[in-house]
C-alpha positions in Angstrom: -12.8 21.1 16.8 -13.7 21.2 13.1 -10.2 20.0 12.3 -10.6 17.1 14.7 -13.9 16.1 13.0 -12.2 16.2 9.6 -9.3 14.1 10.9 -11.7 11.5 12.3 -13.8 11.5 9.1 -10.6 10.9 7.0 -9.5 8.1 9.3 -12.9 6.4 9.0 -12.7 6.8 5.3 -9.3 5.2 5.1 -10.2 2.4 7.4 -13.4 1.6 5.5 -11.6 1.6 2.1 -8.9 -0.6 3.6 -11.5 -3.0 5.0 -13.2 -3.1 1.6 -9.9 -4.0 0.0 -9.1 -6.8 2.5 -12.5 -8.4 2.5 -12.4 -10.1 -1.0 -8.7 -10.7 -0.9 -8.8 -12.1 2.7 -11.8 -14.3 1.9 -10.1 -15.7 -1.2 -6.8 -16.4 0.5 -8.6 -18.0 3.5 -10.6 -20.2 1.2 -7.4 -21.4 -0.5 -5.8 -22.1 2.8 -8.7 -24.0 4.3 -10.2 -25.8 1.3 -7.4 -26.4 -1.2 -4.2 -28.4 -1.1 -1.5 -27.1 -3.4 2.2 -26.7 -3.6 3.3 -23.3 -2.2 0.5 -23.2 0.4 3.0 -22.7 3.2 4.7 -19.9 1.2 1.3 -18.2 0.7 0.6 -18.4 4.4 4.0 -16.9 5.2 3.7 -14.1 2.7 0.2 -13.1 4.0 1.3 -13.3 7.6 4.6 -11.4 7.0 3.2 -7.9 7.9 2.6 -9.2 11.4 6.3 -10.0 11.8 7.6 -6.8 10.2 7.8 -3.3 11.7 5.0 -1.3 10.1 7.6 1.2 8.9 9.2 -1.5 6.8 5.8 -2.2 5.2 5.3 1.4 4.5 8.8 1.9 3.0 8.3 -1.1 0.7 4.9 0.2 -0.4 6.4 3.7 -1.0 8.8 2.1 -3.5 5.9 0.4 -5.3 3.5 3.4 -5.5 6.3 6.1 -5.7 8.0 7.3 -8.8 10.3 4.3 -8.9 7.6 1.7 -8.7 5.5 0.3 -11.6 2.2 1.3 -9.9 3.5 4.8 -9.3 4.7 5.1 -12.8 1.4 3.9 -14.2 -0.5 6.3 -11.9 1.7 9.2 -13.0 1.2 8.4 -16.7 -2.6 8.1 -16.3 -3.3 10.8 -13.7 -0.2 13.0 -13.7 0.8 12.1 -10.1 1.8 9.0 -8.1 -0.3 7.5 -5.3 2.4 8.3 -2.7 1.4 10.8 -0.1 -2.3 10.5 -0.8 -5.1 9.1 1.3 -5.3 6.2 -1.2 -1.7 5.2 -0.2 -2.7 5.4 3.4 -5.6 3.1 2.7 -3.3 0.6 0.9 -0.9 0.6 3.8 -3.7 0.1 6.3 -5.1 -2.8 4.2 -1.7 -4.6 4.0 -1.1 -4.3 7.7 -4.6 -5.5 8.6 -4.8 -8.3 6.0 -3.1 -11.0 8.2 -5.6 -10.5 11.0 -8.5 -10.6 8.5 -7.2 -13.8 6.8 -6.7 -15.5 10.2 -10.2 -14.7 11.3 -11.7 -15.8 8.0 -9.7 -19.0 8.1 -11.1 -19.9 11.5 -14.6 -19.1 10.3 -14.4 -21.2 7.2 -12.7 -24.0 9.0 -15.8 -24.2 11.3 -18.0 -25.1 8.3 -18.5 -28.8 7.8 -17.1 -29.5 4.3 -19.6 -32.4 3.9 -22.4 -29.8 3.6 -20.5 -28.2 0.8 -20.0 -31.5 -0.9 -23.7 -32.3 -0.6 -24.6 -29.0 -2.2 -22.2 -29.7 -5.1 -23.6 -33.2 -5.4 -27.1 -31.7 -5.9 -25.8 -29.6 -8.8 -24.7 -26.4 -7.2 -21.5 -24.8 -8.5 -18.6 -23.7 -6.4 -19.7 -20.0 -6.3 -23.3 -20.9 -5.5 -22.2 -23.4 -2.8 -20.0 -20.7 -1.2 -22.8 -18.1 -1.3 -25.6 -20.3 -0.1 -23.9 -22.7 2.2 -20.4 -21.6 3.3 -20.9 -17.9 3.8 -24.3 -18.2 5.8 -22.7 -20.7 8.2 -19.5 -18.6 8.6 -21.0 -15.1 8.5 -20.5 -14.3 12.2 -16.8 -15.2 12.0 -16.5 -13.3 8.8 -18.1 -10.1 10.3 -15.9 -10.5 13.3 -12.8 -10.6 11.0 -14.0 -7.5 9.2 -14.4 -5.7 12.5 -11.0 -6.7 13.6 -9.4 -5.6 10.3 -11.3 -2.3 10.6 -9.9 -1.6 14.0 -6.4 -2.4 12.9 -6.7 -0.2 9.8 -8.1 2.6 12.0 -5.2 2.5 14.4 -2.4 2.1 11.7 0.4 4.6 12.1 3.9 3.4 11.1 3.3 2.2 7.5 0.8 5.0 6.8 3.1 7.9 7.9 5.9 6.6 5.7 3.9 6.1 2.5 1.3 8.8 2.9 3.0 11.3 5.2 1.2 13.5 7.8 -0.4 16.2 5.7 -3.2 18.1 7.5 -6.5 17.8 5.6 -5.1 15.2 3.1 -3.4 12.3 4.8 -3.4 13.1 8.5 -5.2 10.4 10.4 -6.1 10.2 14.1 -2.8 8.4 15.1 -0.6 10.8 13.1 -2.6 13.8 14.4 -2.1 12.6 18.0 1.6 12.3 17.3 1.6 15.8 15.9 -0.3 17.2 18.9 2.0 15.5 21.4 5.1 16.8 19.5 3.8 20.4 19.6 2.8 20.2 23.2 -1.0 20.5 22.6 -1.9 17.8 25.1 -5.6 18.7 25.3 -6.1 18.1 21.6 -4.0 14.9 21.8 -6.1 13.6 24.7 -9.3 14.5 22.8 -8.3 12.6 19.7 -7.0 9.7 21.9 -10.4 9.5 23.5 -12.1 9.3 20.2 -9.7 6.6 19.1 -10.5 4.6 22.3 -14.2 4.9 21.8 -14.1 3.7 18.2 -11.8 0.9 19.1 -13.9 -0.3 22.0 -17.1 -0.2 20.0 -15.5 -2.3 17.2 -13.9 -4.8 19.6 -17.2 -5.2 21.6 -19.0 -6.1 18.4 -16.1 -8.4 17.4 -16.1 -10.3 20.7 -19.9 -10.6 20.7 -19.9 -12.1 17.3 -17.0 -14.5 18.1 -19.0 -15.6 21.3 -22.2 -16.1 19.3 -20.3 -18.1 16.6 -18.6 -20.3 19.2 -21.9 -20.9 21.1 -23.7 -21.9 17.9 -20.9 -24.2 16.9 -21.0 -25.9 20.3 -24.8 -26.2 20.0 -24.6 -27.8 16.6 -22.0 -30.3 17.8 -24.2 -31.1 20.7 -27.2 -31.8 18.5 -25.0 -33.9 16.2 -23.9 -36.0 19.2 
């Protein structure tokens, strides 16, 4: 039971770090896709969405080359800290972040697209800078969709298996997450422990998805109400 608690705690830690990584990156990319017109916009969209079209194992293998001894990040880490990031919980968090980023960007894109750009233009016309306009106008109007995207990314990061097990392994107490622990329990025939961890995974996923769907509904209802008042 204690080992199960540590596995769940590590999984939550990895998912939270992955979500913290995807939040600013996803917001910036979504803002570029919604508010800016530039050459290469389609390419950026394809690159960000690519993890959705690739097997997670491929993402994990590519990341292993980057953070391992052959990659520049791995070499930099080895020179600074004496070891690479491969087969650490940090590598697991990076893998979870990359796999969940497309979902976060799509959710943020929908949230930002629902904000009337004329309100942003009015704020800038009154002297507000781009950052202040985003923090005081855009984000407050889109916050429900943003939180929904964060929750969706958290659920995806929490359930990541393929990329994580390639780049971080399945080391008990160090990189073993709930999905990899379930796989290990099933492989060893310990079905009771596998079902116990599976139940925990379902509960966490359901809670996050319930919050996500509630926020999406609230955001949609508020948008419809605003449109109705405008009419």
